[in-house]
VEXMI-507696 format. One record per residue (C-alpha): residue in three letters; x, y, z. Coordinates in steps of 0.25 Angstrom, whole numbers, plus 2048, in hexadecimal, padded with zeros to 3 digits. Layout:
BEGIN
ALAXYZ;...
***
This chain:
BEGIN
MET469559257;GLY45D56125E;PHE45055C264;PRO44455C25B;LEU43C56825B;SER430563263;LEU43A55C26D;SER43E56A271;LEU43156F271;SER42D566279;LEU436568285;SER43357A286;PRO428576290;VAL43156E298;ILE43B575296;ALA43258229A;ASN42C5792A7;PHE43A5772AC;SER43D5862AF;MET42F5892B4;GLU4305802BE;ASP4405832C1;ASN43A5912C2;GLU42D58D2CB;GLU4385862D6;ARG4425912D6;ALA43659B2D8;LEU42F5932E3;ALA43C58D2EA;GLN44059B2ED;ALA4325A22EE;ALA4305A92FC;HIS4205A72FA;LYS41C59C2F2;PRO40F5992ED;LEU4035922F0;SER40258A2E4;TRP40A5892D7;PHE4065812CA;ARG40D5832BC;TYR40857D2B0;VAL4155812A6;ASP41758F2A8;ASP40A5942AF;THR4095912BD;PHE3FD5942C7;VAL4015992D4;ILE3FA59A2E2;TRP3FF5A42E8;PRO3FC5A72F8;LEU4035B32FC;GLU4015C12F9;SER4075C82EA;GLU4135CD2EE;LYS4185BF2F0;LEU4125BB2E3;LYS4185C72DD;ARG4285C22E5;PHE4245B42E0;PHE4225B82D5;ASP42E5C22CF;ARG4365B42D5;LEU4325AC2CC;ASN4345B62C1;GLY4415B72C6;LEU4465AA2C5;HIS4475AA2B4;ARG4485B32AC;HIS43F5AD2A0;THR4365A92A9;GLN42C5B42AD;PHE41E5B22B4;THR4135B82B3;VAL4085B92BE;ASP3F65B92BE;ILE3F15BB2C9;GLU3E25B62CD;ILE3D85C02CA;ASP3CB5C12D2;GLY3CF5B22D5;HIS3D25AD2C8;LEU3DF5A92C0;SER3E25A32B0;PHE3EB5972B2;LEU3EE58F2A4;GLY3DF59329F;ILE3D95902AE;ASP3D159A2B6;VAL3D75962C3;TYR3CD59C2CE;ARG3CA59F2DD;LYS3BC59B2E2;PRO3B75A22EC;ASP3BC5982F6;GLY3CB59B2F2;SER3CC58C2EB;LEU3D158D2DD;ASP3C95882D0;ASN3CA58A2C2;GLN3C258B2B4;VAL3C658F2A6;PHE3CD59B2A4;ARG3C85A5299;ASN3CD5B3297;SER3C55BF29A;THR3C75C128B;HIS3C15B3287;THR3B85B527C;LYS3B45A527C;PRO3B85A426C;TYR3BB595269;LEU3BE58F25B;SER3AF58E252;PRO3AD582250;GLY3A8587242;SER3B758B23F;HIS3C0584235;HIS3C757C240;HIS3CC56D243;SER3BD56824B;SER3C9561254;TYR3CC572258;ILE3BD576258;GLN3BA56A261;ASP3C556D26A;VAL3BF57A26E;LEU3B4571276;THR3BE56C27F;LEU3BC579285;LEU3B357028C;HIS3BC565294;GLY3C5571298;ALA3B95782A0;ARG3B65692A5;ALA3C55692A9;LEU3C65782AE;CYS3BB57C2B4;ASP3B357D2C1;ASN3A75812BD;LEU3A55782B1;HIS39857B2AD;GLU39A58B2AC;GLU3A55862A1;LEU39F57E299;GLU393587298;PHE39C592293;LEU3A4589289;LYS397585283;THR393592282;THR3A059527C;PHE3A058A272;TRP39258D26C;GLU39759B26D;ASN3A2597264;GLY39958E25B;TYR39858025F;SER38D57925E;ILE385574268;ARG38A565266;GLN397567266;ILE397570272;ARG38D56527A;ARG398559274;ALA3A455F27B;LEU39C562288;ILE397553289;LEU3A454E286;ALA3AB55A28F;VAL3A055729A;ARG3A1545297;THR3B1547299;TYR3AF54E2A7;LYS3A35452AE;SER3AC5382A7;GLN3B753D2B0;GLU3B853A2BF;LYS3B45452C6;PRO3C254B2CF;THR3C354C2DC;SER3CE5592DC;VAL3D455F2D2;ALA3E25632CF;LEU3EB56B2C5;LEU3F85612C2;LEU40356A2BF;TYR4115652BE;VAL41A5662CA;ARG42A5622CA;THR42C5582D4;THR43A5542DC;
***
């Protein structure tokens, strides 16, 4: 007797995670030069590499040589910006890192129109982009202005936009102000 389909499908991410973890542990253990930081979410990895690009190339080649079915690609920051999981991580003038919502250069601001024949919950979900802005943006005011204009251009009423903004800001203000911010990722312990 086999496993129910839903159980076998839910094991795939777990097995993939074990495989990725094994590959990265071996690569990091064998590396002559290591990254300053290594953060992974499923199969996306954010790495801060403090050494010259030739050493990065050797590390990358070794990583890709560990398993024939696991091949990594690399994106290197351009003009101090790097997209990671829908977030634009960018380098500030003082060298520290910050983040904002990532939008592709070809983004034309189309979102589900409130006049479309979709369930109202889907239409309302578009406005939850305001909550994402609140969570991801260093310059919240600029992002909220962008979204308000975008929603207006997509046919949302001032009332709908205002209601969503009030909810987003109220939720934001009701939360305790953090003393620091951290990105929490799974890291295996021994």
